[in-house]
C-alpha positions in Angstrom: 13.1 22.5 12.5 9.7 23.7 13.5 6.8 21.4 14.1 3.1 21.8 13.5 1.1 19.6 15.9 -1.9 18.2 14.0 -3.7 17.6 17.3 -7.0 16.8 15.6 -5.3 13.7 14.3 -3.5 12.6 17.4 -6.4 10.4 18.5 -6.9 8.6 15.1 -6.8 4.9 15.7 -3.6 3.3 14.5 -2.2 6.4 12.8 0.1 9.3 13.9 0.9 12.4 11.8 3.5 15.2 11.9 3.9 18.1 9.5 7.2 19.9 9.4 8.0 23.4 8.3 9.7 22.0 5.2 6.1 21.1 3.9 6.6 17.4 4.4 4.1 15.4 6.4 5.0 12.0 7.9 2.1 9.6 8.3 2.9 6.6 10.4 0.8 3.4 10.7 1.1 2.4 14.3 0.1 -1.2 14.7 3.4 -2.9 15.1 5.0 -5.3 14.4 3.0 -6.2 11.3 0.8 -3.1 10.8 -2.1 -5.2 9.4 -4.9 -3.0 8.2 -8.7 -3.3 8.5 -11.6 -1.2 7.3 -11.2 1.3 10.1 -7.5 1.8 9.6 -7.8 2.4 5.9 -10.7 4.8 6.4 -8.7 6.7 8.9 -5.7 6.8 6.6 -7.8 8.1 3.7 -9.2 10.8 6.0 -5.7 11.8 7.0 -4.6 12.0 3.3 -7.6 14.1 2.4 -7.0 16.5 5.3 -3.3 16.9 4.4 -4.3 17.4 0.8 -6.4 20.4 1.9 -3.6 22.0 3.8 -1.5 24.5 1.8 1.4 24.0 4.1 1.6 20.3 3.1 3.3 19.5 -0.3 4.5 15.9 0.1 3.5 12.9 2.3 5.9 10.3 3.7 4.0 7.0 4.5 5.7 4.6 6.8 4.9 1.7 9.2 6.1 1.7 12.8 8.4 -1.2 13.9 9.8 -4.1 11.8 7.4 -4.0 8.8 5.7 -1.5 6.5 2.5 -3.4 6.2 1.9 -7.2 6.0 -1.5 -6.7 4.5 -5.1 -7.2 5.6 -5.9 -8.8 8.9 -7.0 -12.4 8.1 -9.9 -13.0 10.4 -13.6 -13.8 10.1 -14.6 -10.2 9.9 -12.1 -9.5 7.0 -13.5 -12.6 5.3 -17.0 -11.2 5.6 -15.9 -8.0 3.9 -15.2 -10.0 0.8 -18.0 -12.5 0.9 -20.8 -10.2 2.0 -19.9 -6.9 0.4 -22.1 -7.8 -2.6 -22.1 -6.3 -6.1 -21.0 -2.8 -4.8 -17.5 -4.1 -4.1 -15.3 -4.4 -1.1 -15.4 -1.3 1.1 -11.7 -1.7 1.8 -11.1 -0.8 -1.9 -13.2 2.3 -1.7 -10.7 3.7 0.8 -7.8 2.5 -1.4 -9.3 4.5 -4.2 -9.6 7.5 -1.9 -5.9 7.3 -1.2 -5.2 7.3 -4.9 -7.3 10.4 -5.3 -5.0 12.4 -3.0 -3.3 15.1 -5.2 -0.1 15.1 -3.1 3.0 13.1 -4.0 3.6 10.2 -1.6 6.9 8.5 -0.6 6.5 5.1 1.0 9.2 3.8 3.4 9.7 0.0 3.2 11.8 -1.4 6.0 10.4 -4.9 6.2 7.4 -6.6 4.7 5.1 -5.1 2.1 2.9 -8.2 1.5 -0.4 -8.7 -0.2 -2.6 -5.7 0.6 0.5 -4.1 2.1 2.1 -4.2 -1.3 -1.1 -2.6 -2.7 -0.7 0.2 -0.2 2.9 0.7 -1.1 2.0 0.8 -4.8 -0.4 3.7 -4.3 2.6 5.8 -3.4 4.5 7.7 -6.1 7.9 6.4 -4.8 9.2 3.6 -2.6 12.4 3.9 -0.6 13.5 0.5 0.7 16.1 -1.2 2.8 17.9 -4.4 1.7 15.9 -6.2 4.4 12.6 -5.2 2.7 10.5 -7.9 1.1 7.7 -7.5 -1.3 5.2 -10.1 -2.3 1.9 -10.3 -4.1 1.2 -13.7 -2.4 -2.5 -14.0 -3.4 -2.1 -17.0 -5.7 -0.2 -18.9 -2.9 -3.4 -18.4 -0.8 -5.7 -19.5 -3.6 -7.0 -15.9 -4.0 -7.1 -13.2 -6.6 -5.1 -10.0 -6.0 -6.9 -7.0 -4.7 -6.4 -3.3 -3.7 -6.1 -2.3 -7.3 -2.8 -4.2 -7.7 -4.0 -5.3 -11.2 -3.7 -1.6 -12.2 -0.8 -0.4 -10.1 1.7 -3.2 -10.3 2.1 -3.4 -14.1 2.4 0.5 -14.1 5.4 0.2 -11.8 7.3 -2.9 -13.0 5.7 -3.6 -16.4 3.3 -6.3 -17.6 5.7 -9.2 -17.8 7.2 -8.8 -14.3 3.7 -8.2 -12.9 2.7 -11.6 -14.4 5.7 -13.2 -12.8 5.0 -11.8 -9.3 1.3 -12.5 -9.4 1.4 -16.0 -10.9 4.2 -17.2 -8.5 3.4 -15.1 -5.4 7.2 -15.1 -4.7 9.0 -12.8 -2.4 11.2 -10.0 -3.8 14.2 -8.7 -1.8 15.0 -5.0 -1.6 17.9 -5.5 -4.0 15.7 -7.2 -6.6 13.0 -4.6 -6.0 15.4 -1.9 -7.0 16.5 -3.9 -10.1 12.9 -4.3 -11.4 11.7 -0.8 -10.4 9.5 -1.9 -7.5 11.5 0.4 -5.3 13.2 3.7 -6.4 15.9 4.0 -3.7 17.7 1.3 -1.7 19.7 2.4 1.4 20.9 0.8 4.6 18.2 0.5 7.3 19.7 3.2 9.5 19.5 5.7 6.6 16.0 4.8 5.4 13.9 7.6 6.9 16.6 10.2 6.2 16.7 9.2 2.5 12.9 9.2 2.2 12.9 12.7 3.8 15.6 13.8 1.4 13.5 12.7 -1.6 10.4 14.3 -0.1 12.1 17.6 0.5 13.5 17.6 -3.0 10.0 17.4 -4.3 8.7 19.9 -1.8 11.3 22.4 -3.0 9.7 22.4 -6.5 6.8 24.7 -7.2 3.8 23.0 -5.6 1.2 24.0 -8.2 3.5 22.7 -10.9 4.1 19.4 -9.1 0.4 19.0 -8.6 -0.2 19.7 -12.3 2.5 17.3 -13.5 1.2 14.6 -11.1 -2.3 15.1 -12.4 -1.1 14.6 -16.0 0.9 11.4 -15.2 -1.2 9.9 -12.5 -4.6 11.6 -12.8 -6.3 8.5 -14.1 -5.0 6.1 -11.5 -8.0 6.3 -9.2 -10.4 5.5 -12.0 -8.1 2.6 -13.2 -8.1 1.3 -9.7 -11.9 1.6 -9.4 -12.3 -0.5 -12.6 -9.7 -3.0 -11.4 -11.1 -3.4 -7.9 -14.5 -4.2 -9.2 -13.1 -7.1 -11.2 -10.8 -8.1 -8.3 -13.7 -8.2 -5.9 -15.8 -10.4 -8.1 -12.9 -12.9 -8.5 -12.1 -12.9 -4.8 -15.7 -13.6 -3.9 -15.8 -16.6 -6.2 -12.4 -18.0 -5.2 -13.1 -17.6 -1.5 -15.7 -20.4 -1.9 -13.2 -22.9 -3.2 -11.4 -25.7 -1.4 -8.1 -24.3 -2.7 -8.6 -21.1 -0.8 -9.3 -22.9 2.4 -6.2 -25.0 1.8 -4.1 -22.0 1.0 -5.0 -20.2 4.2 -4.5 -23.3 6.3 -1.1 -24.0 4.7 -0.1 -20.4 5.3 -1.1 -20.6 9.0 0.8 -23.9 9.3 3.9 -22.7 7.5 3.8 -25.5 4.9 3.5 -25.8 1.2 -0.2 -25.9 0.0 -1.7 -28.9 -1.8 -4.1 -27.4 -4.4 -6.7 -29.5 -6.2 -8.3 -27.0 -8.6 -11.6 -27.1 -6.8 
């Protein structure tokens, strides 16, 4: 199979891209093992999506993470904290790039081999489809940290699993295995780890075989409002996150997570 070298993207920090002659591009987040994202990585990822969207040769994107995990979320460090506490009324710049990802007109297939946690789950939910291995684990673990969900998950998670299951996952912050993810619709295909990329590619090529203008039109009908719903959701999410980051419960949640113990929350 022929290979188009997207050399202009080869130097993008933390991301590699290949575009095959079957019109399927594979975008790999290359920060193993956890593939944590920060502002620069999300900005670069959105740039790559926009560039592929503008290429007639590209019809479908496969999004994957290098190594053991898809994406374990945002990097928890003082700088990441500052993005929430100091971003002001205009919102979190991380979420502006999440919305740019949702604005891409191409179908996206996410490959989940390990963790898709927190913001990593948000990233997986921006995709049209999720192909997972039994070893995959999904979690919207924000409440366990004393925080409100972000990344537009308020809009994307109920759209995928329904309102009641979204409430369950968000209130409890519990982990979901690959098998349960398939059962509740959080992933669309479940295959052994060794077959994961091949199955994602099979789904992507099936989509790429359809008429590309028709697929874009169908996607615009069904998902065209997603970016706007995410924009509204992230504004609310950001306000709630800023408030909750000031609480003792948030400090305790982060501390307990780092110490691998159950948190003791006091509602203050």
